[in-house]
PDB file of N, H, CA, C and O in Angstrom:
ATOM      1  N   MET A   1     -12.360  -0.063   5.825  1.00  0.00           N
ATOM      2  CA  MET A   1     -12.786  -0.769   4.652  1.00  0.00           C
ATOM      3  C   MET A   1     -11.707  -1.764   4.186  1.00  0.00           C
ATOM      4  O   MET A   1     -12.021  -2.879   3.771  1.00  0.00           O
ATOM      5  N   TRP A   2     -10.419  -1.342   4.261  1.00  0.00           N
ATOM      6  H   TRP A   2     -10.164  -0.436   4.598  1.00  0.00           H
ATOM      7  CA  TRP A   2      -9.313  -2.212   3.858  1.00  0.00           C
ATOM      8  C   TRP A   2      -9.367  -3.525   4.621  1.00  0.00           C
ATOM      9  O   TRP A   2      -9.300  -4.604   4.033  1.00  0.00           O
ATOM     10  N   LYS A   3      -9.491  -3.419   5.942  1.00  0.00           N
ATOM     11  H   LYS A   3      -9.546  -2.542   6.420  1.00  0.00           H
ATOM     12  CA  LYS A   3      -9.491  -4.621   6.783  1.00  0.00           C
ATOM     13  C   LYS A   3     -10.715  -5.498   6.516  1.00  0.00           C
ATOM     14  O   LYS A   3     -10.616  -6.725   6.545  1.00  0.00           O
ATOM     15  N   ALA A   4     -11.856  -4.880   6.258  1.00  0.00           N
ATOM     16  H   ALA A   4     -11.936  -3.884   6.235  1.00  0.00           H
ATOM     17  CA  ALA A   4     -13.071  -5.650   5.985  1.00  0.00           C
ATOM     18  C   ALA A   4     -12.919  -6.477   4.708  1.00  0.00           C
ATOM     19  O   ALA A   4     -13.276  -7.655   4.686  1.00  0.00           O
ATOM     20  N   TYR A   5     -12.396  -5.874   3.657  1.00  0.00           N
ATOM     21  H   TYR A   5     -12.105  -4.918   3.675  1.00  0.00           H
ATOM     22  CA  TYR A   5     -12.240  -6.598   2.390  1.00  0.00           C
ATOM     23  C   TYR A   5     -11.184  -7.688   2.482  1.00  0.00           C
ATOM     24  O   TYR A   5     -11.420  -8.819   2.056  1.00  0.00           O
ATOM     25  N   THR A   6     -10.021  -7.357   3.035  1.00  0.00           N
ATOM     26  H   THR A   6      -9.830  -6.438   3.381  1.00  0.00           H
ATOM     27  CA  THR A   6      -8.971  -8.374   3.133  1.00  0.00           C
ATOM     28  C   THR A   6      -9.362  -9.472   4.111  1.00  0.00           C
ATOM     29  O   THR A   6      -9.001 -10.634   3.923  1.00  0.00           O
ATOM     30  N   GLY A   7     -10.099  -9.104   5.154  1.00  0.00           N
ATOM     31  H   GLY A   7     -10.392  -8.160   5.307  1.00  0.00           H
ATOM     32  CA  GLY A   7     -10.580 -10.095   6.110  1.00  0.00           C
ATOM     33  C   GLY A   7     -11.567 -11.066   5.485  1.00  0.00           C
ATOM     34  O   GLY A   7     -11.695 -12.204   5.937  1.00  0.00           O
ATOM     35  N   ALA A   8     -12.265 -10.622   4.448  1.00  0.00           N
ATOM     36  H   ALA A   8     -12.161  -9.698   4.080  1.00  0.00           H
ATOM     37  CA  ALA A   8     -13.235 -11.472   3.747  1.00  0.00           C
ATOM     38  C   ALA A   8     -12.568 -12.297   2.644  1.00  0.00           C
ATOM     39  O   ALA A   8     -13.234 -13.063   1.948  1.00  0.00           O
ATOM     40  N   GLY A   9     -11.238 -12.137   2.486  1.00  0.00           N
ATOM     41  H   GLY A   9     -10.696 -11.514   3.052  1.00  0.00           H
ATOM     42  CA  GLY A   9     -10.514 -12.929   1.501  1.00  0.00           C
ATOM     43  C   GLY A   9     -10.288 -12.237   0.171  1.00  0.00           C
ATOM     44  O   GLY A   9      -9.720 -12.839  -0.739  1.00  0.00           O
ATOM     45  N   ALA A  10     -10.716 -10.992   0.031  1.00  0.00           N
ATOM     46  H   ALA A  10     -11.178 -10.503   0.771  1.00  0.00           H
ATOM     47  CA  ALA A  10     -10.501 -10.253  -1.216  1.00  0.00           C
ATOM     48  C   ALA A  10      -9.091  -9.670  -1.231  1.00  0.00           C
ATOM     49  O   ALA A  10      -8.518  -9.384  -0.179  1.00  0.00           O
ATOM     50  N   HIS A  11      -8.548  -9.499  -2.411  1.00  0.00           N
ATOM     51  H   HIS A  11      -9.014  -9.732  -3.265  1.00  0.00           H
ATOM     52  CA  HIS A  11      -7.281  -8.803  -2.587  1.00  0.00           C
ATOM     53  C   HIS A  11      -7.568  -7.426  -3.142  1.00  0.00           C
ATOM     54  O   HIS A  11      -8.515  -7.244  -3.907  1.00  0.00           O
ATOM     55  N   LEU A  12      -6.754  -6.454  -2.761  1.00  0.00           N
ATOM     56  H   LEU A  12      -5.985  -6.602  -2.140  1.00  0.00           H
ATOM     57  CA  LEU A  12      -7.010  -5.079  -3.143  1.00  0.00           C
ATOM     58  C   LEU A  12      -5.861  -4.478  -3.934  1.00  0.00           C
ATOM     59  O   LEU A  12      -4.696  -4.812  -3.718  1.00  0.00           O
ATOM     60  N   LEU A  13      -6.204  -3.593  -4.845  1.00  0.00           N
ATOM     61  H   LEU A  13      -7.151  -3.322  -5.020  1.00  0.00           H
ATOM     62  CA  LEU A  13      -5.258  -2.754  -5.562  1.00  0.00           C
ATOM     63  C   LEU A  13      -5.954  -1.410  -5.716  1.00  0.00           C
ATOM     64  O   LEU A  13      -6.896  -1.270  -6.496  1.00  0.00           O
ATOM     65  N   LEU A  14      -5.472  -0.413  -4.955  1.00  0.00           N
ATOM     66  H   LEU A  14      -4.707  -0.527  -4.322  1.00  0.00           H
ATOM     67  CA  LEU A  14      -6.125   0.892  -4.919  1.00  0.00           C
ATOM     68  C   LEU A  14      -5.137   1.997  -5.230  1.00  0.00           C
ATOM     69  O   LEU A  14      -3.966   1.926  -4.854  1.00  0.00           O
ATOM     70  N   ARG A  15      -5.618   3.017  -5.918  1.00  0.00           N
ATOM     71  H   ARG A  15      -6.569   3.074  -6.223  1.00  0.00           H
ATOM     72  CA  ARG A  15      -4.793   4.200  -6.131  1.00  0.00           C
ATOM     73  C   ARG A  15      -4.855   5.057  -4.874  1.00  0.00           C
ATOM     74  O   ARG A  15      -5.922   5.245  -4.291  1.00  0.00           O
ATOM     75  N   ALA A  16      -3.700   5.575  -4.465  1.00  0.00           N
ATOM     76  H   ALA A  16      -2.833   5.422  -4.939  1.00  0.00           H
ATOM     77  CA  ALA A  16      -3.629   6.351  -3.226  1.00  0.00           C
ATOM     78  C   ALA A  16      -3.073   7.742  -3.495  1.00  0.00           C
ATOM     79  O   ALA A  16      -2.395   7.971  -4.497  1.00  0.00           O
ATOM     80  N   ARG A  17      -3.361   8.646  -2.608  1.00  0.00           N
ATOM     81  H   ARG A  17      -3.911   8.460  -1.794  1.00  0.00           H
ATOM     82  CA  ARG A  17      -2.781   9.987  -2.678  1.00  0.00           C
ATOM     83  C   ARG A  17      -1.287   9.901  -2.382  1.00  0.00           C
ATOM     84  O   ARG A  17      -0.818   8.920  -1.805  1.00  0.00           O
ATOM     85  N   SER A  18      -0.553  10.918  -2.775  1.00  0.00           N
ATOM     86  H   SER A  18      -0.934  11.715  -3.244  1.00  0.00           H
ATOM     87  CA  SER A  18       0.908  10.884  -2.691  1.00  0.00           C
ATOM     88  C   SER A  18       1.442  10.794  -1.267  1.00  0.00           C
ATOM     89  O   SER A  18       2.572  10.346  -1.073  1.00  0.00           O
ATOM     90  N   TRP A  19       0.673  11.202  -0.268  1.00  0.00           N
ATOM     91  H   TRP A  19      -0.245  11.566  -0.425  1.00  0.00           H
ATOM     92  CA  TRP A  19       1.171  11.201   1.107  1.00  0.00           C
ATOM     93  C   TRP A  19       0.846   9.911   1.853  1.00  0.00           C
ATOM     94  O   TRP A  19       1.293   9.747   2.988  1.00  0.00           O
ATOM     95  N   VAL A  20       0.098   9.006   1.271  1.00  0.00           N
ATOM     96  H   VAL A  20      -0.265   9.139   0.349  1.00  0.00           H
ATOM     97  CA  VAL A  20      -0.292   7.754   1.940  1.00  0.00           C
ATOM     98  C   VAL A  20       0.822   6.721   1.765  1.00  0.00           C
ATOM     99  O   VAL A  20       1.297   6.494   0.652  1.00  0.00           O
ATOM    100  N   ALA A  21       1.230   6.105   2.859  1.00  0.00           N
ATOM    101  H   ALA A  21       0.844   6.289   3.763  1.00  0.00           H
ATOM    102  CA  ALA A  21       2.215   5.008   2.856  1.00  0.00           C
ATOM    103  C   ALA A  21       3.475   5.375   2.080  1.00  0.00           C
ATOM    104  O   ALA A  21       3.921   4.615   1.221  1.00  0.00           O
ATOM    105  N   ARG A  22       4.038   6.518   2.377  1.00  0.00           N
ATOM    106  H   ARG A  22       3.675   7.135   3.076  1.00  0.00           H
ATOM    107  CA  ARG A  22       5.197   6.977   1.600  1.00  0.00           C
ATOM    108  C   ARG A  22       6.544   6.622   2.211  1.00  0.00           C
ATOM    109  O   ARG A  22       7.576   6.810   1.566  1.00  0.00           O
ATOM    110  N   ARG A  23       6.560   6.114   3.442  1.00  0.00           N
ATOM    111  H   ARG A  23       5.722   5.961   3.965  1.00  0.00           H
ATOM    112  CA  ARG A  23       7.833   5.738   4.075  1.00  0.00           C
ATOM    113  C   ARG A  23       8.069   4.239   3.956  1.00  0.00           C
ATOM    114  O   ARG A  23       7.355   3.449   4.573  1.00  0.00           O
ATOM    115  N   PRO A  24       9.058   3.844   3.172  1.00  0.00           N
ATOM    116  CA  PRO A  24       9.328   2.412   2.996  1.00  0.00           C
ATOM    117  C   PRO A  24       9.769   1.744   4.298  1.00  0.00           C
ATOM    118  O   PRO A  24      10.566   2.291   5.059  1.00  0.00           O
ATOM    119  N   VAL A  25       9.237   0.563   4.530  1.00  0.00           N
ATOM    120  H   VAL A  25       8.589   0.118   3.912  1.00  0.00           H
ATOM    121  CA  VAL A  25       9.680  -0.303   5.626  1.00  0.00           C
ATOM    122  C   VAL A  25      10.731  -1.255   5.076  1.00  0.00           C
ATOM    123  O   VAL A  25      11.705  -1.585   5.753  1.00  0.00           O
ATOM    124  N   ARG A  26      10.518  -1.694   3.828  1.00  0.00           N
ATOM    125  H   ARG A  26       9.727  -1.426   3.279  1.00  0.00           H
ATOM    126  CA  ARG A  26      11.456  -2.594   3.160  1.00  0.00           C
ATOM    127  C   ARG A  26      11.307  -2.441   1.647  1.00  0.00           C
ATOM    128  O   ARG A  26      10.192  -2.420   1.127  1.00  0.00           O
ATOM    129  N   HIS A  27      12.419  -2.335   0.955  1.00  0.00           N
ATOM    130  H   HIS A  27      13.325  -2.351   1.377  1.00  0.00           H
ATOM    131  CA  HIS A  27      12.401  -2.267  -0.510  1.00  0.00           C
ATOM    132  C   HIS A  27      12.430  -3.682  -1.071  1.00  0.00           C
ATOM    133  O   HIS A  27      13.119  -4.553  -0.540  1.00  0.00           O
ATOM    134  N   LEU A  28      11.682  -3.908  -2.142  1.00  0.00           N
ATOM    135  H   LEU A  28      11.122  -3.200  -2.573  1.00  0.00           H
ATOM    136  CA  LEU A  28      11.631  -5.212  -2.794  1.00  0.00           C
ATOM    137  C   LEU A  28      12.436  -5.159  -4.094  1.00  0.00           C
ATOM    138  O   LEU A  28      12.623  -4.082  -4.661  1.00  0.00           O
ATOM    139  N   PRO A  29      12.916  -6.316  -4.573  1.00  0.00           N
ATOM    140  CA  PRO A  29      13.792  -6.358  -5.747  1.00  0.00           C
ATOM    141  C   PRO A  29      13.180  -5.779  -7.033  1.00  0.00           C
ATOM    142  O   PRO A  29      13.921  -5.380  -7.931  1.00  0.00           O
ATOM    143  N   ASP A  30      11.869  -5.727  -7.136  1.00  0.00           N
ATOM    144  H   ASP A  30      11.267  -6.051  -6.406  1.00  0.00           H
ATOM    145  CA  ASP A  30      11.234  -5.232  -8.363  1.00  0.00           C
ATOM    146  C   ASP A  30      11.010  -3.722  -8.361  1.00  0.00           C
ATOM    147  O   ASP A  30      10.381  -3.192  -9.277  1.00  0.00           O
ATOM    148  N   GLY A  31      11.521  -3.019  -7.340  1.00  0.00           N
ATOM    149  H   GLY A  31      12.033  -3.449  -6.597  1.00  0.00           H
ATOM    150  CA  GLY A  31      11.377  -1.566  -7.275  1.00  0.00           C
ATOM    151  C   GLY A  31      10.193  -1.097  -6.465  1.00  0.00           C
ATOM    152  O   GLY A  31      10.048   0.103  -6.229  1.00  0.00           O
ATOM    153  N   THR A  32       9.341  -2.012  -6.030  1.00  0.00           N
ATOM    154  H   THR A  32       9.459  -2.987  -6.221  1.00  0.00           H
ATOM    155  CA  THR A  32       8.238  -1.658  -5.140  1.00  0.00           C
ATOM    156  C   THR A  32       8.759  -1.683  -3.713  1.00  0.00           C
ATOM    157  O   THR A  32       9.915  -2.032  -3.476  1.00  0.00           O
ATOM    158  N   TYR A  33       7.907  -1.312  -2.758  1.00  0.00           N
ATOM    159  H   TYR A  33       6.968  -1.028  -2.950  1.00  0.00           H
ATOM    160  CA  TYR A  33       8.328  -1.368  -1.355  1.00  0.00           C
ATOM    161  C   TYR A  33       7.143  -1.625  -0.443  1.00  0.00           C
ATOM    162  O   TYR A  33       5.990  -1.407  -0.814  1.00  0.00           O
ATOM    163  N   LEU A  34       7.453  -2.093   0.757  1.00  0.00           N
ATOM    164  H   LEU A  34       8.390  -2.270   1.058  1.00  0.00           H
ATOM    165  CA  LEU A  34       6.442  -2.291   1.785  1.00  0.00           C
ATOM    166  C   LEU A  34       6.425  -1.067   2.683  1.00  0.00           C
ATOM    167  O   LEU A  34       7.471  -0.501   3.001  1.00  0.00           O
ATOM    168  N   ALA A  35       5.224  -0.661   3.091  1.00  0.00           N
ATOM    169  H   ALA A  35       4.374  -1.120   2.833  1.00  0.00           H
ATOM    170  CA  ALA A  35       5.060   0.504   3.957  1.00  0.00           C
ATOM    171  C   ALA A  35       3.848   0.282   4.841  1.00  0.00           C
ATOM    172  O   ALA A  35       3.067  -0.644   4.621  1.00  0.00           O
ATOM    173  N   ARG A  36       3.699   1.128   5.833  1.00  0.00           N
ATOM    174  H   ARG A  36       4.333   1.880   6.011  1.00  0.00           H
ATOM    175  CA  ARG A  36       2.538   1.055   6.713  1.00  0.00           C
ATOM    176  C   ARG A  36       1.547   2.145   6.334  1.00  0.00           C
ATOM    177  O   ARG A  36       1.927   3.281   6.052  1.00  0.00           O
ATOM    178  N   MET A  37       0.270   1.779   6.333  1.00  0.00           N
ATOM    179  H   MET A  37      -0.039   0.856   6.562  1.00  0.00           H
ATOM    180  CA  MET A  37      -0.800   2.717   6.038  1.00  0.00           C
ATOM    181  C   MET A  37      -1.692   2.812   7.274  1.00  0.00           C
ATOM    182  O   MET A  37      -2.181   1.800   7.776  1.00  0.00           O
ATOM    183  N   ASN A  38      -1.899   4.028   7.755  1.00  0.00           N
ATOM    184  H   ASN A  38      -1.502   4.850   7.347  1.00  0.00           H
ATOM    185  CA  ASN A  38      -2.812   4.227   8.875  1.00  0.00           C
ATOM    186  C   ASN A  38      -4.246   4.065   8.399  1.00  0.00           C
ATOM    187  O   ASN A  38      -4.595   4.492   7.298  1.00  0.00           O
ATOM    188  N   LEU A  39      -5.068   3.451   9.225  1.00  0.00           N
ATOM    189  H   LEU A  39      -4.785   3.104  10.119  1.00  0.00           H
ATOM    190  CA  LEU A  39      -6.481   3.280   8.902  1.00  0.00           C
ATOM    191  C   LEU A  39      -7.269   4.391   9.576  1.00  0.00           C
ATOM    192  O   LEU A  39      -7.185   4.558  10.792  1.00  0.00           O
ATOM    193  N   ALA A  40      -8.015   5.134   8.820  1.00  0.00           N
ATOM    194  H   ALA A  40      -8.083   4.998   7.832  1.00  0.00           H
ATOM    195  CA  ALA A  40      -8.771   6.286   9.331  1.00  0.00           C
ATOM    196  C   ALA A  40      -9.721   5.865  10.445  1.00  0.00           C
ATOM    197  O   ALA A  40     -10.499   4.923  10.295  1.00  0.00           O
ATOM    198  N   GLY A  41      -9.644   6.575  11.559  1.00  0.00           N
ATOM    199  H   GLY A  41      -9.012   7.340  11.681  1.00  0.00           H
ATOM    200  CA  GLY A  41     -10.559   6.344  12.671  1.00  0.00           C
ATOM    201  C   GLY A  41     -10.305   5.080  13.458  1.00  0.00           C
ATOM    202  O   GLY A  41     -11.085   4.763  14.355  1.00  0.00           O
ATOM    203  N   GLN A  42      -9.242   4.339  13.160  1.00  0.00           N
ATOM    204  H   GLN A  42      -8.608   4.597  12.430  1.00  0.00           H
ATOM    205  CA  GLN A  42      -9.002   3.066  13.836  1.00  0.00           C
ATOM    206  C   GLN A  42      -7.584   2.947  14.362  1.00  0.00           C
ATOM    207  O   GLN A  42      -7.072   1.837  14.506  1.00  0.00           O
ATOM    208  N   LYS A  43      -6.940   4.073  14.652  1.00  0.00           N
ATOM    209  H   LYS A  43      -7.357   4.974  14.535  1.00  0.00           H
ATOM    210  CA  LYS A  43      -5.545   4.037  15.097  1.00  0.00           C
ATOM    211  C   LYS A  43      -5.363   3.207  16.364  1.00  0.00           C
ATOM    212  O   LYS A  43      -4.379   2.478  16.491  1.00  0.00           O
ATOM    213  N   GLY A  44      -6.297   3.312  17.296  1.00  0.00           N
ATOM    214  H   GLY A  44      -7.096   3.904  17.193  1.00  0.00           H
ATOM    215  CA  GLY A  44      -6.180   2.547  18.536  1.00  0.00           C
ATOM    216  C   GLY A  44      -6.318   1.057  18.311  1.00  0.00           C
ATOM    217  O   GLY A  44      -5.658   0.260  18.978  1.00  0.00           O
ATOM    218  N   ALA A  45      -7.174   0.676  17.373  1.00  0.00           N
ATOM    219  H   ALA A  45      -7.710   1.323  16.831  1.00  0.00           H
ATOM    220  CA  ALA A  45      -7.418  -0.735  17.110  1.00  0.00           C
ATOM    221  C   ALA A  45      -6.311  -1.357  16.259  1.00  0.00           C
ATOM    222  O   ALA A  45      -6.122  -2.573  16.281  1.00  0.00           O
ATOM    223  N   HIS A  46      -5.586  -0.535  15.517  1.00  0.00           N
ATOM    224  H   HIS A  46      -5.739   0.453  15.500  1.00  0.00           H
ATOM    225  CA  HIS A  46      -4.550  -1.036  14.617  1.00  0.00           C
ATOM    226  C   HIS A  46      -3.283  -0.201  14.765  1.00  0.00           C
ATOM    227  O   HIS A  46      -2.957   0.583  13.873  1.00  0.00           O
ATOM    228  N   PRO A  47      -2.564  -0.357  15.874  1.00  0.00           N
ATOM    229  CA  PRO A  47      -1.359   0.444  16.050  1.00  0.00           C
ATOM    230  C   PRO A  47      -0.368   0.210  14.911  1.00  0.00           C
ATOM    231  O   PRO A  47      -0.066  -0.929  14.556  1.00  0.00           O
ATOM    232  N   GLY A  48       0.128   1.305  14.348  1.00  0.00           N
ATOM    233  H   GLY A  48      -0.117   2.231  14.636  1.00  0.00           H
ATOM    234  CA  GLY A  48       1.066   1.192  13.236  1.00  0.00           C
ATOM    235  C   GLY A  48       0.404   0.978  11.898  1.00  0.00           C
ATOM    236  O   GLY A  48       1.095   0.898  10.883  1.00  0.00           O
ATOM    237  N   GLY A  49      -0.914   0.881  11.859  1.00  0.00           N
ATOM    238  H   GLY A  49      -1.476   0.946  12.684  1.00  0.00           H
ATOM    239  CA  GLY A  49      -1.629   0.694  10.602  1.00  0.00           C
ATOM    240  C   GLY A  49      -1.472  -0.700  10.048  1.00  0.00           C
ATOM    241  O   GLY A  49      -1.164  -1.642  10.779  1.00  0.00           O
ATOM    242  N   VAL A  50      -1.683  -0.827   8.760  1.00  0.00           N
ATOM    243  H   VAL A  50      -1.933  -0.062   8.166  1.00  0.00           H
ATOM    244  CA  VAL A  50      -1.555  -2.125   8.103  1.00  0.00           C
ATOM    245  C   VAL A  50      -0.383  -2.071   7.126  1.00  0.00           C
ATOM    246  O   VAL A  50      -0.054  -1.013   6.589  1.00  0.00           O
ATOM    247  N   LEU A  51       0.232  -3.214   6.907  1.00  0.00           N
ATOM    248  H   LEU A  51      -0.035  -4.073   7.342  1.00  0.00           H
ATOM    249  CA  LEU A  51       1.343  -3.313   5.972  1.00  0.00           C
ATOM    250  C   LEU A  51       0.778  -3.422   4.562  1.00  0.00           C
ATOM    251  O   LEU A  51      -0.114  -4.232   4.311  1.00  0.00           O
ATOM    252  N   VAL A  52       1.294  -2.609   3.638  1.00  0.00           N
ATOM    253  H   VAL A  52       2.019  -1.952   3.842  1.00  0.00           H
ATOM    254  CA  VAL A  52       0.860  -2.628   2.245  1.00  0.00           C
ATOM    255  C   VAL A  52       2.088  -2.633   1.341  1.00  0.00           C
ATOM    256  O   VAL A  52       3.178  -2.229   1.747  1.00  0.00           O
ATOM    257  N   ARG A  53       1.895  -3.087   0.135  1.00  0.00           N
ATOM    258  H   ARG A  53       1.010  -3.415  -0.194  1.00  0.00           H
ATOM    259  CA  ARG A  53       2.936  -2.991  -0.883  1.00  0.00           C
ATOM    260  C   ARG A  53       2.618  -1.786  -1.750  1.00  0.00           C
ATOM    261  O   ARG A  53       1.484  -1.618  -2.197  1.00  0.00           O
ATOM    262  N   VAL A  54       3.614  -0.950  -1.988  1.00  0.00           N
ATOM    263  H   VAL A  54       4.536  -1.086  -1.625  1.00  0.00           H
ATOM    264  CA  VAL A  54       3.432   0.285  -2.748  1.00  0.00           C
ATOM    265  C   VAL A  54       4.102   0.131  -4.115  1.00  0.00           C
ATOM    266  O   VAL A  54       5.278  -0.217  -4.217  1.00  0.00           O
ATOM    267  N   ILE A  55       3.320   0.400  -5.156  1.00  0.00           N
ATOM    268  H   ILE A  55       2.364   0.683  -5.073  1.00  0.00           H
ATOM    269  CA  ILE A  55       3.800   0.356  -6.533  1.00  0.00           C
ATOM    270  C   ILE A  55       3.684   1.771  -7.077  1.00  0.00           C
ATOM    271  O   ILE A  55       2.588   2.329  -7.141  1.00  0.00           O
ATOM    272  N   GLU A  56       4.807   2.350  -7.466  1.00  0.00           N
ATOM    273  H   GLU A  56       5.697   1.897  -7.414  1.00  0.00           H
ATOM    274  CA  GLU A  56       4.794   3.717  -8.001  1.00  0.00           C
ATOM    275  C   GLU A  56       5.280   3.708  -9.442  1.00  0.00           C
ATOM    276  O   GLU A  56       6.200   2.973  -9.801  1.00  0.00           O
ATOM    277  N   TYR A  57       4.648   4.538 -10.257  1.00  0.00           N
ATOM    278  H   TYR A  57       3.901   5.136  -9.966  1.00  0.00           H
ATOM    279  CA  TYR A  57       5.125   4.716 -11.623  1.00  0.00           C
ATOM    280  C   TYR A  57       4.769   6.121 -12.090  1.00  0.00           C
ATOM    281  O   TYR A  57       3.894   6.775 -11.522  1.00  0.00           O
ATOM    282  N   ARG A  58       5.451   6.568 -13.118  1.00  0.00           N
ATOM    283  H   ARG A  58       6.161   6.037 -13.579  1.00  0.00           H
ATOM    284  CA  ARG A  58       5.256   7.913 -13.648  1.00  0.00           C
ATOM    285  C   ARG A  58       4.631   7.800 -15.037  1.00  0.00           C
ATOM    286  O   ARG A  58       5.080   7.005 -15.864  1.00  0.00           O
ATOM    287  N   VAL A  59       3.603   8.592 -15.286  1.00  0.00           N
ATOM    288  H   VAL A  59       3.238   9.237 -14.615  1.00  0.00           H
ATOM    289  CA  VAL A  59       2.908   8.584 -16.562  1.00  0.00           C
ATOM    290  C   VAL A  59       3.504   9.655 -17.470  1.00  0.00           C
ATOM    291  O   VAL A  59       3.460  10.843 -17.151  1.00  0.00           O
ATOM    292  N   ASP A  60       4.057   9.233 -18.590  1.00  0.00           N
ATOM    293  H   ASP A  60       4.093   8.268 -18.850  1.00  0.00           H
ATOM    294  CA  ASP A  60       4.616  10.155 -19.597  1.00  0.00           C
ATOM    295  C   ASP A  60       5.518  11.227 -18.986  1.00  0.00           C
ATOM    296  O   ASP A  60       5.463  12.387 -19.394  1.00  0.00           O
ATOM    297  N   GLY A  61       6.342  10.850 -18.018  1.00  0.00           N
ATOM    298  H   GLY A  61       6.387   9.907 -17.687  1.00  0.00           H
ATOM    299  CA  GLY A  61       7.271  11.794 -17.406  1.00  0.00           C
ATOM    300  C   GLY A  61       6.623  12.824 -16.507  1.00  0.00           C
ATOM    301  O   GLY A  61       7.288  13.767 -16.078  1.00  0.00           O
ATOM    302  N   GLY A  62       5.351  12.671 -16.211  1.00  0.00           N
ATOM    303  H   GLY A  62       4.810  11.904 -16.559  1.00  0.00           H
ATOM    304  CA  GLY A  62       4.630  13.655 -15.400  1.00  0.00           C
ATOM    305  C   GLY A  62       4.271  13.137 -14.024  1.00  0.00           C
ATOM    306  O   GLY A  62       5.144  12.865 -13.200  1.00  0.00           O
ATOM    307  N   GLU A  63       3.000  13.006 -13.787  1.00  0.00           N
ATOM    308  H   GLU A  63       2.291  13.227 -14.456  1.00  0.00           H
ATOM    309  CA  GLU A  63       2.457  12.650 -12.477  1.00  0.00           C
ATOM    310  C   GLU A  63       2.907  11.258 -12.019  1.00  0.00           C
ATOM    311  O   GLU A  63       2.929  10.306 -12.800  1.00  0.00           O
ATOM    312  N   VAL A  64       3.263  11.166 -10.738  1.00  0.00           N
ATOM    313  H   VAL A  64       3.245  11.938 -10.104  1.00  0.00           H
ATOM    314  CA  VAL A  64       3.602   9.876 -10.137  1.00  0.00           C
ATOM    315  C   VAL A  64       2.313   9.253  -9.621  1.00  0.00           C
ATOM    316  O   VAL A  64       1.574   9.877  -8.858  1.00  0.00           O
ATOM    317  N   ILE A  65       2.048   8.026 -10.039  1.00  0.00           N
ATOM    318  H   ILE A  65       2.648   7.520 -10.659  1.00  0.00           H
ATOM    319  CA  ILE A  65       0.870   7.273  -9.601  1.00  0.00           C
ATOM    320  C   ILE A  65       1.327   6.301  -8.520  1.00  0.00           C
ATOM    321  O   ILE A  65       2.339   5.620  -8.682  1.00  0.00           O
ATOM    322  N   ARG A  66       0.589   6.237  -7.426  1.00  0.00           N
ATOM    323  H   ARG A  66      -0.233   6.790  -7.294  1.00  0.00           H
ATOM    324  CA  ARG A  66       0.912   5.332  -6.317  1.00  0.00           C
ATOM    325  C   ARG A  66      -0.243   4.361  -6.125  1.00  0.00           C
ATOM    326  O   ARG A  66      -1.381   4.771  -5.899  1.00  0.00           O
ATOM    327  N   LEU A  67       0.059   3.071  -6.217  1.00  0.00           N
ATOM    328  H   LEU A  67       0.984   2.737  -6.400  1.00  0.00           H
ATOM    329  CA  LEU A  67      -0.932   2.022  -5.996  1.00  0.00           C
ATOM    330  C   LEU A  67      -0.578   1.267  -4.727  1.00  0.00           C
ATOM    331  O   LEU A  67       0.598   1.051  -4.432  1.00  0.00           O
ATOM    332  N   LEU A  68      -1.592   0.868  -3.981  1.00  0.00           N
ATOM    333  H   LEU A  68      -2.547   1.043  -4.221  1.00  0.00           H
ATOM    334  CA  LEU A  68      -1.414   0.077  -2.764  1.00  0.00           C
ATOM    335  C   LEU A  68      -2.084  -1.269  -2.957  1.00  0.00           C
ATOM    336  O   LEU A  68      -3.177  -1.356  -3.516  1.00  0.00           O
ATOM    337  N   THR A  69      -1.422  -2.317  -2.491  1.00  0.00           N
ATOM    338  H   THR A  69      -0.534  -2.246  -2.037  1.00  0.00           H
ATOM    339  CA  THR A  69      -2.005  -3.646  -2.591  1.00  0.00           C
ATOM    340  C   THR A  69      -1.653  -4.469  -1.359  1.00  0.00           C
ATOM    341  O   THR A  69      -0.711  -4.163  -0.629  1.00  0.00           O
ATOM    342  N   ASP A  70      -2.431  -5.513  -1.154  1.00  0.00           N
ATOM    343  H   ASP A  70      -3.196  -5.761  -1.748  1.00  0.00           H
ATOM    344  CA  ASP A  70      -2.141  -6.457  -0.079  1.00  0.00           C
ATOM    345  C   ASP A  70      -1.399  -7.677  -0.627  1.00  0.00           C
ATOM    346  O   ASP A  70      -1.127  -8.613   0.125  1.00  0.00           O
ATOM    347  N   LEU A  71      -1.071  -7.687  -1.906  1.00  0.00           N
ATOM    348  H   LEU A  71      -1.292  -6.927  -2.516  1.00  0.00           H
ATOM    349  CA  LEU A  71      -0.303  -8.775  -2.520  1.00  0.00           C
ATOM    350  C   LEU A  71       1.183  -8.445  -2.363  1.00  0.00           C
ATOM    351  O   LEU A  71       1.682  -7.508  -2.987  1.00  0.00           O
ATOM    352  N   PHE A  72       1.877  -9.201  -1.543  1.00  0.00           N
ATOM    353  H   PHE A  72       1.472  -9.962  -1.037  1.00  0.00           H
ATOM    354  CA  PHE A  72       3.255  -8.886  -1.188  1.00  0.00           C
ATOM    355  C   PHE A  72       4.296  -9.613  -2.025  1.00  0.00           C
ATOM    356  O   PHE A  72       5.441  -9.165  -2.082  1.00  0.00           O
ATOM    357  N   ASP A  73       3.950 -10.705  -2.670  1.00  0.00           N
ATOM    358  H   ASP A  73       3.020 -11.069  -2.625  1.00  0.00           H
ATOM    359  CA  ASP A  73       4.932 -11.515  -3.408  1.00  0.00           C
ATOM    360  C   ASP A  73       5.269 -10.834  -4.729  1.00  0.00           C
ATOM    361  O   ASP A  73       4.496 -10.913  -5.684  1.00  0.00           O
ATOM    362  N   HIS A  74       6.406 -10.173  -4.787  1.00  0.00           N
ATOM    363  H   HIS A  74       7.034 -10.108  -4.011  1.00  0.00           H
ATOM    364  CA  HIS A  74       6.796  -9.452  -5.989  1.00  0.00           C
ATOM    365  C   HIS A  74       7.059 -10.390  -7.168  1.00  0.00           C
ATOM    366  O   HIS A  74       6.962  -9.969  -8.320  1.00  0.00           O
ATOM    367  N   GLY A  75       7.381 -11.616  -6.906  1.00  0.00           N
ATOM    368  H   GLY A  75       7.460 -11.958  -5.970  1.00  0.00           H
ATOM    369  CA  GLY A  75       7.623 -12.572  -7.968  1.00  0.00           C
ATOM    370  C   GLY A  75       6.341 -13.050  -8.635  1.00  0.00           C
ATOM    371  O   GLY A  75       6.322 -13.330  -9.833  1.00  0.00           O
ATOM    372  N   ALA A  76       5.296 -13.139  -7.868  1.00  0.00           N
ATOM    373  H   ALA A  76       5.312 -12.911  -6.895  1.00  0.00           H
ATOM    374  CA  ALA A  76       4.015 -13.617  -8.423  1.00  0.00           C
ATOM    375  C   ALA A  76       3.326 -12.493  -9.154  1.00  0.00           C
ATOM    376  O   ALA A  76       2.236 -12.684  -9.694  1.00  0.00           O
TER     377      ALA A  76
END
C-alpha cells in the first residue's frame, strides 16, 4: 500500500508500531531519523524495504508514538 500511494504522488504520515523501522540509517538534525521499513509480502520485490523518515515523541511522559513519513526534508 505504501508504494502504491507514494507511486501515485501522495505523501504519507502513518502511525507505526514500536518495532517498525526502529534501526536508524541516518540521524537528522531535528531529532528524527531515516530507517528502512520492510513491505509485507513484497520482500523479494523490494530488497531492504523502503526508506522512511521516523518521527518519535512521548505523550505526557508515557507512551512513545512513532510516525513514518515519506517526507525527508527536515527543514521543510
